[in-house]
N, C-alpha and C positions, 0 to 999 in steps of 0.2 A: 390650568390644564391638569397638569402635575399633581397638585393639589387636591382636586377631585379626583384623579385616578385613584393616588395613596387613601382616600376615604371610601370608594368606592372596596378597593382590597381589602380595606380594614373591615368596612362592614360583612364581606363576603365572608371572612376570618370566622368573625364573632358567630355569625348566622350557621357557619359548618359546625363550629365548637359548640352552637347550643343543641344542634339536630343528633350530635355527637352523644351529648351528657344527656341529651330525651333516651338515645337510644339505649345508652348504657344502664339508666334505671330501670328501662322496658326487660333487659335482660336480666339486671342482677337484682331485683326486689321481685319477693314471694307475689304471687298473685294472691290480691285482699278476695277474702271470700266473703257472702251475706249471709247471714244466719236467716231462717225464713221464719217470718211470726207467726206465720199461719200455723206451720207446723208446730211452733211450741203451743199454741191457743190448748192443744190437749195433753201435754207434758206434766207429768203428775213428777217425774224425777228426770236428773241430769247428772249422767256417770260421766267421770274420766275414766278412761279405760286402755288398756293394751290390745289390739285386735293384730293378729296374726293368721293369715291365709296359710291353712293347712288342706290337703287332701284328708276326705273320711276316710277309714280303712276299708268299710263296707261297701260304699256305692263307687269309690274311686273318684268323685267330684268335687273339686275345691270347697272348703267351707272355714268361715272363720273361727279364730277360737280367740273369747275374750277372757282378760287376765287384769288381775291386780286394780279391781273397780274399786273407786271412790267417790264420794256422791259428793258434788258440787250444788246442784238445788235438789230442797225435797224432803224429806224424811228419810231417816236412816234404813239402808237397805239390808232386808233378810240375809244371815251369814250363807247360806246357800240357795242361791235364785239362776234364774235362768231368763236367758232372750231369747225369745221363739225366730225371729225373723235376723237374725243377725248374720247369719250366711247371706243374705240380699241387700246386707249395709252396701252402701255407694257415696261416692263423694259427689258434689255437687257437679253434673254436666252428666254425670250417670258412671262416674268413672270407678274401676275395681279399688278395693281400698287395699293401699301397701301398710307391708308393717309398722305399727308405730301406736302411738298414743293420739286417741280422738275421744269427742264428746259426743256420749251418745244420748237424744230426747226418749226419753222412755215413758209408755204409757201402762200401768198396773194391769194386767190381765188376769190375776188369781193373786191368792197369798204370796206365792215365791215367783210368780211369772210376769215375765214382762214381756213387751215389743217395742224396737224400736218406732215412732210416731213415722207416718209416711207422709211426705211432702204433697201437698196440693199440686194438682195439674194431670195429664192424661197418661205419664208411665206412673206416678205414684208410688215412688223407689224411697226405701228408708235411706233418709240420707243422714249421715253423722260430719262431722265437723272435725278440721285437725286441731288439737287441744293445744290452742296457740292465748296467750293474754287477751288479744282482740276479740279472738270469739268468743271467749268465757265472759269478756264485758258485755260484748252485744248480747249474749245470754241472759245477765242476768239485768240489763235493762231492760231488754223484751217482757223478763217475766216479774218484774219491780210491780207493785199494787198502784 
């Protein structure tokens, strides 16, 4: 009887330890993002850039400033180019874009004009992705012929 009780206690401790470890992983690990393959179907360029939310002087509304753009996929970019809908950029789930480096799937709309490709769905938001090695790998895998 005593041996069975010790086994039960040991099994209970292992179970609690396992749940503790899974809880730690859920809290400590950053959430994985899935790049939208259908969003990339019409992408002509993918750019890695720093995005900084700042208020517009004229309107007072929050906007997003794009800086330090580097090409990841596509032809070289013009020296001075603009992104039409960068103020509407969102992360997956419709979350606001905090300051940081992001991957922007762009589509050319003019010689020096681009727009962030909108994701399919009801809200059709222009989604951007955190500039992580995993997200960049996903984009390259989707865009390879």
